[in-house]
N, C-alpha and C positions, 0 to 999 in steps of 0.2 A: 125950200123942204129940206131936212137935212139927212145928207148919206150915210149908212151902215153898212159897214163889212167886216166878216170873219176875218179876222186878226191871222187866224194862224188857214184855214183852208179860203178866204179869197169871197166867200157868198157874199151874195147881195142880199140884206136885212134891211133895205129901205123900205119895204109896203108898209104900208100900215100894222097890217097882221102878222110880220115876221117876227118870230120870238128872238131874243137876243140876252146875252149874261153878259155883264160887266164885272169883269176879273181885275181886283187891284191888288196891287203888289207893294212891300215898300220895304227898303233892303237897309241897314244900316251896321255901321260896327258895333259890336257888344261890349257893354265894359265892364268889366268886373271890378270894384271895389278893391284896391291893390291895399298889403298890409305893410308897410312900414319898417322898414329892417335896419339894425345897426348899419349895415352896411351903405343901405341909403342915406344915411344923415352924415356919413364921411364923404359921399362924392361932392365935388366941388361941381354942382349943376349950370354956375355961369361961365364957367371953363372947359362942359361941355359943349355946351350950345355954341359961345363960340367958336373952338375948333369946326362942330355943324356948318356954321356959317361959311368959314374959312373953306371947307374943303366943298362946299356950293360953290361959292367966287371962284374959284380955282377951275372945275368941271367947264364955268361957263355956260353962255346960253344956249349952246348948240345940243349940248347933253343934259339939258332942264328935264326933271323925272315929271310924268307925268303921274302924278295922283288921283286917284278915284275918289270920286267926290263921298262925302260923307254921309248921306242920306239921300237915296234914288227912290222916286217915287214913280210906278209905271200905271196901264189902266189899259186893259186889252177888252174889246169887242168881241165875244166869240158867241156861234150859234148853236143850238142845242146839243148837236154831233161832237162838236167840238168841246164844247162847256161839258158833256158827260166824260169825254176820253181826260180831260183839264184833271176832274175830279178823282176819277180812277188814278190817275200817275202826275199829281202836281209837279214833280222834278225832272218827268220825261225817262226817268230810270228802265224803264221799259223799251224807250227808242232806240237807245245808244246801244251800237254793236257790242255784242261780248266777242271777246278772240277767245278763241281754245286752240293755247300752245301746245305743241308737243312737249315731251320731255327729251331734253339731247343727253 
């Protein structure tokens, strides 16, 4: 038997009559087609790549950059209450505390 619990509140949704919702998210870098200009044609891209590779080698393994994955897919199981909250505020803007700074 599969066990399901709400990924937000932790409610057990394993019983056969428990209603649950699946939310799938996919995040990826947007790519807008670039227009080529005269300046782009004048740049030596091989030289730029060589400089970048040299800089990475000089930085060493301890300073390795961690790159975010190009594409990330996520799946969440939600109970009906959390699903309703998700639909009304999918980015969680209402849950982020808002600061009211005084003018000094």
